[in-house]
Backbone bond lengths (Angstrom), bond angles and torsions (degrees), N, CA, C in turn:
res aa  C-N    CA-C-N  psi(-1)  N-CA   C-N-CA  omega(-1)  CA-C   N-CA-C  phi
1 M - - - 1.471 - - 1.548 106.36 -
2 T 1.365 114.30 137.67 1.403 119.31 176.37 1.526 110.81 -118.70
3 E 1.301 121.22 112.79 1.479 125.85 179.92 1.450 108.76 -107.04
4 S 1.303 114.61 151.86 1.516 118.43 178.81 1.478 108.40 -65.15
5 A 1.346 113.18 127.75 1.476 119.93 -177.32 1.473 109.78 -93.50
6 I 1.291 122.99 0.05 1.498 123.64 -175.32 1.551 108.86 -92.09
7 D 1.293 117.48 128.37 1.483 123.09 178.21 1.575 105.70 -87.61
8 I 1.346 108.72 106.00 1.537 114.80 -176.92 1.463 110.20 -100.21
9 S 1.381 118.86 -2.68 1.413 124.08 -172.71 1.573 111.68 -52.82
10 P 1.289 117.55 -50.20 1.507 118.03 -176.97 1.543 112.49 -56.57
11 A 1.252 122.42 -24.60 1.448 125.95 -177.93 1.520 111.40 -82.80
12 L 1.237 115.81 -7.31 1.530 122.57 -175.41 1.532 107.89 -110.39
13 G 1.328 112.07 163.09 1.450 118.94 176.09 1.472 114.03 -136.04
14 G 1.280 121.17 158.75 1.456 123.38 171.67 1.593 108.20 66.93
15 A 1.385 105.50 -138.63 1.545 115.96 -177.91 1.511 110.52 -62.32
16 A 1.368 117.48 -35.64 1.447 119.48 179.43 1.434 115.14 -60.74
17 A 1.298 119.83 -29.14 1.410 126.15 177.34 1.500 111.09 -63.46
18 D 1.391 119.17 -30.18 1.338 120.42 -177.86 1.520 114.95 -83.43
19 L 1.351 115.85 -18.44 1.427 123.15 -173.92 1.535 112.14 -60.40
20 P 1.295 127.19 -43.88 1.475 119.68 -179.72 1.508 112.96 -54.74
21 G 1.376 120.89 -43.54 1.419 122.59 178.39 1.491 112.34 -65.90
22 T 1.327 118.54 -39.44 1.401 122.72 177.90 1.557 110.74 -62.76
23 L 1.325 115.12 -47.51 1.435 117.09 -176.91 1.547 112.87 -71.55
24 H 1.312 115.67 -31.09 1.459 116.22 176.90 1.628 110.51 -68.52
25 E 1.332 112.11 -33.96 1.486 115.10 179.05 1.513 107.99 -69.29
26 Y 1.379 119.97 -43.32 1.415 118.17 176.41 1.548 110.73 -60.63
27 L 1.297 116.71 -36.92 1.485 116.40 -178.28 1.559 108.59 -68.45
28 R 1.287 120.88 -36.91 1.402 123.75 178.52 1.458 112.57 -60.60
29 R 1.400 113.08 -48.17 1.524 119.17 -178.48 1.534 109.62 -70.61
30 F 1.306 120.75 -36.55 1.500 117.50 176.34 1.497 112.73 -65.29
31 T 1.361 118.27 -44.11 1.450 121.10 178.11 1.518 111.32 -58.47
32 S 1.360 118.75 -44.66 1.408 123.28 -177.81 1.507 108.52 -65.44
33 A 1.322 121.66 -44.16 1.415 126.09 177.97 1.491 113.07 -60.93
34 A 1.288 119.18 -46.81 1.462 121.92 -179.30 1.532 109.00 -68.93
35 N 1.254 121.68 -39.43 1.478 121.74 179.94 1.530 107.41 -73.52
36 G 1.292 122.29 -20.71 1.447 122.67 179.87 1.486 119.91 -81.74
37 Y 1.417 113.15 -5.38 1.438 117.70 -178.72 1.553 107.72 -63.95
38 D 1.310 116.50 131.87 1.526 120.65 -178.27 1.510 109.09 -128.52
39 G 1.262 123.35 10.19 1.480 123.27 -177.73 1.534 112.52 92.21
40 S 1.357 117.82 -7.46 1.417 121.38 178.92 1.565 107.26 -107.67
41 T 1.348 115.91 175.17 1.427 123.73 -178.29 1.543 112.50 -102.28
42 R 1.355 117.04 10.39 1.509 117.77 -170.70 1.488 112.54 -68.47
43 H 1.360 120.70 -19.14 1.448 120.49 172.48 1.530 117.91 -100.45
44 A 1.284 114.52 6.75 1.486 120.73 -170.24 1.540 110.27 -60.06
45 G 1.272 121.29 -44.68 1.398 124.08 -171.68 1.565 107.14 -61.61
46 E 1.250 114.46 -46.56 1.522 116.65 -179.15 1.550 113.59 -60.10
47 L 1.338 117.48 -45.12 1.391 125.19 176.43 1.517 113.26 -60.11
48 E 1.308 116.42 -40.47 1.436 121.41 178.56 1.479 108.79 -63.58
49 E 1.321 119.41 -46.00 1.500 120.57 179.67 1.551 110.24 -63.53
50 L 1.321 115.86 -39.61 1.451 117.95 -179.76 1.489 112.15 -64.74
51 L 1.313 118.93 -45.27 1.533 123.96 179.46 1.502 111.21 -65.51
52 A 1.311 115.28 -42.01 1.478 119.69 178.97 1.568 110.53 -62.39
53 D 1.389 114.59 -42.00 1.434 120.63 177.28 1.529 110.76 -64.07
54 Y 1.300 117.63 -44.08 1.494 121.15 178.69 1.527 111.19 -67.43
55 S 1.301 118.75 -34.85 1.446 118.98 173.95 1.494 112.66 -62.06
56 R 1.336 117.10 -40.80 1.463 116.98 175.55 1.481 113.78 -66.19
57 F 1.363 114.18 -36.26 1.454 119.98 179.58 1.551 113.19 -59.61
58 V 1.357 116.09 -49.37 1.468 123.50 -179.00 1.529 115.05 -72.02
59 T 1.336 115.26 -12.99 1.454 117.34 -179.67 1.575 111.10 -111.66
60 D 1.305 114.81 5.67 1.462 119.00 178.40 1.573 111.53 -79.89
61 P 1.283 119.92 115.99 1.439 120.42 -176.92 1.574 110.34 -61.31
62 G 1.289 117.85 -26.16 1.452 121.47 -179.69 1.506 113.19 -66.98
63 N 1.339 116.70 -17.07 1.482 121.18 -177.92 1.536 107.76 -93.95
64 E 1.322 121.69 -7.97 1.496 120.33 -172.52 1.563 109.97 -69.53
65 A 1.273 118.38 -47.04 1.471 120.67 -178.20 1.513 113.74 -66.34
66 P 1.343 115.72 -46.32 1.501 116.00 173.88 1.468 113.52 -60.19
67 F 1.357 120.23 -35.91 1.473 118.75 175.92 1.505 113.79 -70.88
68 A 1.318 117.89 -37.15 1.446 120.70 172.59 1.597 114.04 -51.65
69 L 1.371 110.62 -48.91 1.453 116.39 176.23 1.515 112.72 -63.08
70 F 1.318 115.55 -40.26 1.526 121.96 179.10 1.485 107.64 -59.08
71 A 1.387 118.61 -52.07 1.449 120.62 -176.57 1.462 112.87 -66.17
72 A 1.369 119.22 -33.62 1.473 123.53 176.66 1.420 115.16 -66.10
73 A 1.339 119.29 -24.59 1.432 124.08 -175.58 1.447 112.01 -67.87
74 G 1.386 121.83 -25.70 1.353 123.29 -178.35 1.467 113.86 90.70
75 G 1.364 119.24 158.10 1.422 122.50 177.92 1.510 114.53 74.31
76 T 1.344 113.99 17.30 1.487 118.53 -175.35 1.573 111.96 -109.76
77 T 1.262 118.08 -5.25 1.471 120.36 -173.78 1.556 112.30 -61.09
78 D 1.350 118.28 -47.37 1.505 119.80 -179.93 1.519 109.26 -57.91
79 L 1.315 121.74 -49.77 1.343 123.91 -177.57 1.584 111.96 -56.87
80 V 1.323 117.01 -48.84 1.454 122.64 -178.20 1.537 109.59 -62.34
81 E 1.335 114.79 -42.86 1.466 116.88 -178.48 1.554 111.61 -68.83
82 E 1.278 116.25 -37.72 1.496 119.20 178.34 1.517 110.80 -67.30
83 L 1.346 116.65 -36.72 1.461 124.49 173.14 1.517 112.35 -55.92
84 R 1.309 111.33 -46.17 1.548 116.04 174.85 1.445 112.50 -60.69
85 T 1.253 118.04 -49.48 1.454 125.64 -176.34 1.514 111.87 -56.96
86 Q 1.349 114.44 -50.35 1.407 120.44 -175.30 1.598 112.57 -75.00
87 S 1.326 115.78 -34.45 1.425 119.57 179.21 1.487 107.44 -73.61
88 A 1.347 121.24 -30.20 1.446 120.15 176.54 1.558 110.99 -70.49
89 R 1.341 113.00 -38.76 1.465 116.16 171.27 1.499 112.30 -52.35
90 C 1.298 115.91 -44.01 1.515 120.99 -176.26 1.471 109.31 -71.57
91 V 1.301 118.11 -30.39 1.570 118.14 176.06 1.510 107.77 -64.58
92 A 1.342 118.77 -43.60 1.425 121.09 -179.81 1.553 109.07 -65.21
93 V 1.295 118.78 -35.20 1.510 121.22 176.66 1.471 111.56 -70.47
94 I 1.388 118.84 -42.04 1.459 116.78 -178.62 1.511 113.64 -66.69
95 E 1.346 115.13 -26.32 1.451 121.07 179.40 1.552 109.11 -70.92
96 K 1.412 114.12 -37.86 1.443 120.53 175.02 1.488 111.86 -65.16
97 Y 1.301 116.36 -40.07 1.507 119.66 175.61 1.527 109.70 -63.85
98 R 1.327 118.35 -42.88 1.465 117.07 -178.89 1.590 113.06 -67.19
99 A 1.329 112.82 -36.56 1.478 117.51 174.29 1.466 111.42 -60.56
100 L 1.382 115.82 -50.64 1.478 120.45 178.85 1.443 114.69 -58.35
101 R 1.332 117.12 -36.86 1.445 122.12 178.80 1.497 111.21 -67.39
102 L 1.293 117.37 -44.18 1.399 124.70 179.84 1.566 107.53 -58.81
103 L 1.331 115.59 -47.00 1.464 119.64 -175.88 1.565 110.81 -71.08
104 E 1.316 115.82 -18.52 1.435 120.02 176.05 1.603 111.04 -90.48
105 G 1.371 114.53 1.54 1.451 115.97 179.54 1.503 116.05 100.77
106 Q 1.382 117.86 9.52 1.454 118.96 -177.34 1.608 102.97 -114.30
107 S 1.319 113.67 167.01 1.413 122.16 175.74 1.509 112.90 -159.73
108 G 1.307 117.25 175.44 1.504 119.29 179.66 1.548 107.54 151.97
109 A 1.313 114.63 163.98 1.470 124.99 177.19 1.482 116.06 -140.16
110 E 1.335 111.61 44.67 1.540 115.56 -177.17 1.516 111.16 -77.09
111 G 1.300 112.43 168.82 1.505 122.49 172.26 1.488 113.39 46.51
112 Y 1.295 116.80 -119.09 1.476 122.63 -174.35 1.427 112.58 -56.28
113 F 1.370 121.38 -42.62 1.451 124.49 -176.83 1.577 108.31 -66.34
114 A 1.294 117.09 -42.27 1.459 118.42 -179.93 1.458 112.18 -59.79
115 N 1.313 117.40 -40.21 1.463 125.63 178.76 1.578 111.64 -60.41
116 I 1.311 112.90 -45.80 1.459 118.79 -179.66 1.512 111.10 -70.02
117 E 1.273 120.22 -48.40 1.465 125.45 -177.52 1.511 113.42 -60.22
118 S 1.241 114.73 -30.33 1.468 120.17 -174.04 1.469 112.65 -72.02
119 C 1.348 121.32 -13.46 1.433 122.35 -178.75 1.568 113.48 -115.67
120 I 1.380 115.35 -0.79 1.462 116.78 -176.64 1.555 112.00 -64.89
121 A 1.340 114.29 -41.58 1.439 119.53 -174.82 1.436 116.79 -56.21
122 E 1.441 117.62 -32.49 1.436 124.19 -178.74 1.443 115.47 -103.60
123 E 1.332 116.67 20.27 1.459 119.22 -169.14 1.499 115.38 -62.98
124 F 1.380 115.63 -39.44 1.397 120.50 -178.37 1.518 117.63 -99.37
125 G 1.299 113.24 3.23 1.467 120.90 179.04 1.522 110.37 52.87
126 A 1.309 117.29 -124.30 1.515 123.70 -171.51 1.610 112.32 -70.29
127 V 1.328 114.19 -15.39 1.447 119.71 -178.97 1.466 111.87 -109.29
128 A 1.354 115.98 35.57 1.501 119.98 -178.70 1.553 112.07 -64.89
129 P 1.364 116.88 151.12 1.391 120.54 -179.13 1.561 113.89 -61.42
130 T 1.266 114.61 155.31 1.530 120.50 175.08 1.493 106.82 -128.13
131 K 1.334 114.40 -172.21 1.467 118.19 -171.34 1.539 108.34 -71.29
132 D 1.310 117.10 -20.83 1.503 120.05 177.61 1.482 113.41 -90.79
133 S 1.269 118.61 5.96 1.516 122.11 -176.98 1.545 112.35 -84.45
134 K 1.277 118.38 160.52 1.441 126.59 173.42 1.476 107.11 -126.67
135 L 1.409 118.72 112.53 1.409 118.73 -176.50 1.504 112.19 -113.88
136 L 1.308 116.43 137.35 1.459 124.82 178.83 1.541 110.78 -115.82
137 L 1.341 114.93 126.33 1.434 120.10 178.56 1.500 108.14 -111.40
138 V 1.378 111.33 124.54 1.505 117.34 -179.64 1.615 107.01 -101.78
139 G 1.280 112.89 116.69 1.452 120.29 -172.12 1.485 112.84 93.29
140 S 1.447 117.27 55.56 1.396 118.95 -168.16 1.518 114.53 -78.72
141 G 1.373 116.32 -18.95 1.424 120.32 178.77 1.480 117.23 66.90
142 S 1.319 117.40 -168.46 1.445 122.51 -173.97 1.618 112.82 -88.36
143 F 1.257 112.27 -16.57 1.540 118.21 179.91 1.537 104.67 -133.54
144 P 1.381 116.60 87.23 1.419 120.08 -173.56 1.517 113.93 -75.85
145 M 1.342 113.58 79.54 1.522 121.39 -172.39 1.548 109.67 -63.53
146 T 1.399 117.75 -42.00 1.381 121.55 -173.36 1.601 108.22 -62.88
147 L 1.343 114.62 -46.75 1.425 119.31 178.50 1.556 113.84 -61.04
148 L 1.305 114.04 -47.54 1.492 119.34 179.54 1.555 109.61 -61.74
149 N 1.327 120.58 -41.88 1.450 123.94 175.41 1.479 113.46 -60.39
150 V 1.379 115.52 -56.53 1.467 119.96 -171.58 1.549 110.01 -65.85
151 A 1.388 117.22 -42.38 1.418 121.40 179.82 1.546 111.55 -64.58
152 S 1.320 114.46 -39.08 1.505 114.13 -174.89 1.605 109.66 -80.01
153 L 1.354 119.06 -28.79 1.405 118.56 -179.49 1.564 114.40 -84.73
154 T 1.325 114.66 -29.41 1.500 118.59 -178.37 1.511 115.05 -113.08
155 G 1.288 118.50 -23.93 1.480 121.15 -167.52 1.551 117.99 77.69
156 A 1.323 113.13 10.67 1.517 117.22 178.74 1.470 112.96 -64.77
157 S 1.337 114.23 157.64 1.404 120.75 171.58 1.511 111.81 -83.63
158 T 1.428 115.88 131.58 1.432 116.34 -172.03 1.553 110.13 -134.15
159 L 1.322 111.68 155.20 1.474 117.00 178.20 1.497 108.92 -143.65
160 G 1.250 120.85 136.25 1.504 125.52 -179.75 1.602 108.04 -120.08
161 I 1.304 113.29 142.70 1.478 117.62 175.13 1.497 108.89 -129.51
162 D 1.345 114.41 149.10 1.417 119.99 179.74 1.536 109.77 -152.07
163 I 1.283 122.65 146.34 1.434 125.84 -178.69 1.569 110.75 -84.23
164 D 1.337 118.16 -7.33 1.467 119.06 -178.06 1.541 107.27 -99.23
165 A 1.305 114.05 119.68 1.548 118.95 -179.05 1.466 113.47 -64.86
166 E 1.359 118.66 -35.43 1.520 118.83 -179.19 1.543 108.10 -71.21
167 S 1.278 117.44 -34.81 1.497 121.42 176.23 1.503 113.07 -60.23
168 I 1.348 118.47 -45.12 1.409 126.16 177.87 1.567 108.54 -61.44
169 A 1.321 116.37 -45.29 1.462 118.99 -175.55 1.468 108.24 -68.13
170 L 1.326 121.19 -44.97 1.469 122.23 176.92 1.500 111.00 -63.29
171 G 1.317 119.54 -43.93 1.448 123.78 -177.79 1.573 109.09 -58.41
172 R 1.247 114.24 -43.51 1.476 118.34 -179.74 1.564 110.98 -62.67
173 R 1.328 118.10 -40.80 1.445 117.86 172.15 1.470 117.09 -65.66
174 V 1.314 115.10 -32.19 1.491 117.47 175.82 1.520 112.02 -70.75
175 V 1.318 113.18 -41.58 1.494 116.72 177.59 1.550 109.97 -62.66
176 A 1.364 115.92 -43.69 1.441 117.85 -179.93 1.558 114.52 -61.81
177 L 1.324 115.89 -27.12 1.434 123.35 177.92 1.579 112.32 -78.91
178 L 1.364 115.38 -37.43 1.442 121.05 -168.60 1.499 117.22 -108.01
179 D 1.400 117.88 -21.67 1.478 118.27 -163.53 1.564 111.16 -70.77
180 E 1.311 119.27 -29.22 1.496 118.50 -179.58 1.525 109.87 55.39
181 G 1.326 119.68 45.11 1.419 118.78 176.20 1.519 115.27 87.34
182 L 1.346 118.83 7.87 1.426 120.11 -179.17 1.521 110.60 -76.17
183 D 1.301 116.15 158.78 1.505 122.04 -174.18 1.502 106.66 -89.81
184 I 1.333 118.32 82.72 1.480 123.42 -178.91 1.518 109.61 -126.84
185 T 1.334 117.72 129.88 1.420 119.25 177.83 1.544 106.75 -134.22
186 L 1.302 115.00 142.99 1.505 119.45 179.81 1.590 105.36 -125.83
187 E 1.366 113.42 134.00 1.420 124.25 -177.81 1.484 111.59 -133.17
188 G 1.372 117.03 145.95 1.395 124.47 170.06 1.456 113.60 -99.95
189 R 1.334 119.21 55.04 1.417 123.35 -170.47 1.526 108.58 -126.25
190 E 1.372 115.03 163.45 1.464 125.08 176.07 1.505 107.73 -77.16
191 I 1.346 114.15 159.77 1.491 118.89 -174.11 1.558 109.53 -68.18
192 H 1.278 119.34 -33.87 1.446 123.43 -177.76 1.534 111.05 -73.53
193 E 1.262 117.42 -11.08 1.509 123.54 176.90 1.475 113.93 -90.68
194 L 1.374 119.17 -7.93 1.431 126.18 -171.70 1.527 108.96 -93.25
195 E 1.359 117.49 121.52 1.480 124.16 169.08 1.506 107.18 -69.20
196 F 1.357 120.78 -32.22 1.360 126.94 -175.03 1.505 110.47 -60.46
197 I 1.348 120.67 -32.58 1.473 121.44 -169.29 1.492 112.18 -68.29
198 S 1.318 119.88 -28.70 1.459 119.63 176.22 1.452 116.09 -71.33
199 A 1.367 118.20 -13.42 1.525 124.45 175.67 1.520 112.09 -104.27
200 A 1.292 117.68 -11.89 1.471 118.75 -172.57 1.541 111.62 -63.13
201 T 1.325 113.84 132.11 1.469 119.82 175.96 1.465 114.41 -93.57
202 H 1.428 116.31 -25.17 1.460 124.23 -174.51 1.530 105.99 -139.19
203 I 1.372 116.19 134.55 1.381 122.26 174.71 1.475 111.35 -126.55
204 V 1.249 119.22 134.35 1.475 126.84 176.09 1.554 112.90 -114.47
205 F 1.275 115.84 127.96 1.522 121.55 173.19 1.563 110.00 -104.50
206 S 1.287 115.68 127.08 1.445 119.34 172.04 1.504 107.06 -64.54
207 S 1.389 111.22 149.54 1.451 116.40 -178.82 1.509 114.27 -76.51
208 T 1.259 117.94 -10.48 1.473 123.05 178.72 1.493 116.35 -103.72
209 V 1.405 115.09 17.04 1.401 121.96 171.98 1.520 109.02 -88.40
210 P 1.300 120.24 108.91 1.549 119.88 -175.37 1.504 116.12 -61.73
211 V 1.309 115.57 -32.43 1.454 123.85 -173.56 1.526 115.44 -99.08
212 K 1.315 115.52 19.97 1.439 122.22 -171.49 1.539 112.30 -61.71
213 Y 1.307 119.79 -35.40 1.495 118.90 -179.82 1.508 109.15 -79.36
214 D 1.270 120.44 -27.09 1.506 121.14 170.84 1.499 107.13 -63.14
215 L 1.298 117.27 -47.56 1.477 118.39 -174.57 1.568 109.05 -67.62
216 L 1.268 118.21 -34.56 1.417 124.57 178.81 1.581 109.29 -60.41
217 H 1.307 115.24 -42.74 1.432 121.35 176.34 1.556 111.81 -62.74
218 Q 1.308 115.91 -44.05 1.465 121.25 176.69 1.497 115.39 -64.34
219 M 1.293 114.97 -29.46 1.466 122.57 -175.77 1.534 112.99 -71.88
220 H 1.322 116.36 -24.27 1.454 121.09 -175.47 1.511 112.17 -48.89
221 S 1.236 118.38 -51.45 1.470 124.43 -173.56 1.545 110.47 -78.76
222 L 1.308 117.96 -10.47 1.456 120.46 -173.36 1.560 115.30 -105.14
223 T 1.340 112.06 -5.81 1.494 118.42 -169.37 1.563 108.42 -117.03
224 R 1.329 113.10 164.92 1.431 118.25 -177.64 1.575 108.83 -78.54
225 Q 1.321 113.85 166.45 1.491 118.55 -169.38 1.472 109.03 -69.66
226 D 1.347 120.22 -29.90 1.495 122.75 -172.67 1.539 112.49 -99.71
227 V 1.368 115.98 15.89 1.525 116.96 179.21 1.528 110.15 -63.52
228 V 1.343 113.39 147.74 1.428 118.69 173.56 1.530 110.58 -118.98
229 V 1.266 121.23 131.87 1.437 125.89 -173.17 1.530 110.47 -115.71
230 A 1.397 114.27 122.83 1.477 119.03 175.40 1.497 107.19 -98.96
231 M 1.264 120.23 109.91 1.468 124.02 177.37 1.492 110.22 -99.07
232 R 1.411 116.94 110.85 1.405 116.83 176.90 1.539 107.81 -80.07
233 F 1.431 113.76 140.40 1.458 116.22 -174.61 1.468 108.34 -152.07
234 G 1.311 116.89 172.66 1.502 120.97 172.55 1.457 110.61 -147.52
235 D 1.324 123.52 123.02 1.416 128.48 176.71 1.523 108.95 -108.81
236 G 1.295 114.77 165.44 1.500 121.13 177.32 1.519 109.57 59.84
237 L 1.322 119.03 -130.67 1.443 129.27 176.77 1.529 109.86 -50.81
238 K 1.313 115.21 -43.81 1.478 116.19 -174.12 1.510 114.85 -72.64
239 S 1.426 114.30 -14.17 1.451 122.43 174.70 1.465 110.96 -59.80
240 L 1.293 120.42 -19.16 1.500 123.90 178.40 1.552 107.50 -68.19
241 F 1.306 120.13 -19.44 1.445 120.72 -172.13 1.513 111.01 -124.61
242 N 1.413 116.66 -10.87 1.503 119.71 -177.09 1.490 107.04 -140.20
243 Y 1.391 110.29 159.36 1.430 116.79 174.08 1.553 106.07 -80.76
244 P 1.322 117.74 136.04 1.447 123.27 -167.89 1.585 112.81 -81.09
245 M 1.281 116.21 168.60 1.409 120.57 178.29 1.562 109.88 -67.61
246 Q 1.387 113.69 146.48 1.490 116.93 178.48 1.529 108.57 -126.79
247 E 1.260 117.29 164.67 1.456 122.73 176.13 1.558 105.14 -70.64
248 V 1.336 116.85 148.20 1.439 123.99 176.99 1.481 108.49 -117.93
249 D 1.329 115.41 156.86 1.483 120.90 175.18 1.528 109.41 -61.92
250 P 1.349 116.85 112.01 1.443 118.61 -179.43 1.535 115.18 -61.57
251 A 1.297 116.19 -18.81 1.466 120.30 175.26 1.485 113.65 -76.35
252 L 1.313 116.02 -17.89 1.426 120.06 -177.11 1.562 117.15 -111.15
253 W 1.308 113.80 -44.50 1.487 117.87 -176.63 1.544 110.06 -129.23
254 R 1.346 111.06 149.22 1.507 119.60 177.47 1.480 106.85 -119.07
255 L 1.326 122.00 136.81 1.376 126.61 167.83 1.536 112.37 -75.24
256 A 1.281 118.63 104.52 1.445 124.19 -170.74 1.563 109.62 -83.43
257 D 1.295 115.60 -34.27 1.504 119.42 -175.48 1.516 111.49 -165.44
258 T 1.280 117.39 149.90 1.494 122.25 174.10 1.536 107.09 -123.85
259 I 1.282 113.28 115.83 1.459 120.39 179.66 1.530 109.82 -93.38
260 R 1.344 120.12 104.00 1.469 122.09 178.98 1.458 109.91 -87.85
261 R 1.312 117.36 128.30 1.493 122.39 179.44 1.519 110.34 -125.30
262 P 1.314 117.14 88.20 1.435 123.88 -173.13 1.533 113.12 -52.04
263 D 1.418 118.50 -37.31 1.378 120.61 -174.43 1.535 112.20 -90.45
264 Q 1.333 117.56 0.02 1.489 122.15 -179.09 1.525 109.58 -105.92
265 V 1.341 112.51 157.35 1.464 117.88 -173.72 1.486 113.13 -78.78
266 F 1.363 117.98 -13.10 1.470 121.23 172.50 1.529 111.13 -138.88
267 D 1.348 117.05 158.51 1.430 122.16 172.13 1.551 107.74 -105.51
268 I 1.287 116.53 -178.69 1.423 122.40 -173.81 1.481 113.39 -133.95
269 A 1.387 119.44 128.59 1.398 124.22 177.35 1.472 106.48 -110.92
270 L 1.319 118.09 125.45 1.494 124.57 -179.53 1.487 106.89 -99.19
271 Y 1.419 117.84 125.76 1.423 122.87 -179.98 1.538 107.17 -119.31
272 V 1.336 112.70 146.43 1.542 121.17 170.91 1.457 105.69 -132.17
273 K 1.293 115.36 161.33 1.414 123.43 177.31 1.482 111.02 -63.53
274 Q 1.311 116.01 135.86 1.492 120.98 174.51 1.516 108.91 -70.54
275 R 1.420 112.21 128.64 1.459 118.24 175.18 1.389 108.08 -71.36
276 S 1.393 116.59 153.82 1.440 123.45 175.87 1.559 108.78 -67.63
277 S 1.351 114.92 137.74 1.426 121.59 175.42 1.604 113.11 -93.31
278 R 1.311 114.95 3.26 1.423 120.04 -175.54 1.559 107.45 -69.17
279 K 1.245 118.25 143.89 1.545 124.68 175.12 1.471 105.96 -115.44
280 D 1.360 113.26 143.24 1.516 116.86 175.01 1.505 111.14 -70.60
281 V 1.323 114.20 140.28 1.450 117.44 179.81 1.532 110.33 -120.47
């Protein structure tokens, strides 16, 4: 673990002066929780409370100005990046806990999960999937909520990919238990290995995938011209919990819309392929 070793507190004032200590404490707790995962659910309750508390923290308008001062003071990049990394690890773990609990006969959508599920339905706005759509989720995790919601609401064909083998295995068990004949597939494969990607009409990137913009760039040549991409991201205060928005190659992708959700842990950037500017001569 690499924490920021620079004491920036004297440069800050008021609530911002308290932030370094608060963030270092969150980092300590996240790192401990992620390292403590042992394949059982015995620490699930503690991590649920921690992630629910962190979700409230990054969506509290009262923390925005102190965080802006904190970030402007400099020397904060390492701490913010490590918080992203460790909180993302904990998101993966909490999904494993939820999957294991479901498979043990328990269920629920409290705290962090309630926050995420409440915004899935409106993710694509006016270009939402239909029964004829094909949706790809990058970073599907152990409890593929997006795929289950989209497939159950629309009947669309869906595919989720993840780099974590345990997440894929648990996710398949969850889908087998819940899907009731829905068209949901989970794979631990790279995007260029997917036949599905050439037919995908909608693509969703998890906000905790660090290389999501690199993958978006790679996808341009692999996807259909009318594909719509929902990139979950977090800027400013929300960047403590999500990888932020990045610039895209304007020759390849166009930012069609930005869906700001003040009460949600992430916002959504909608991308479409850039139309050719060439004119017939």
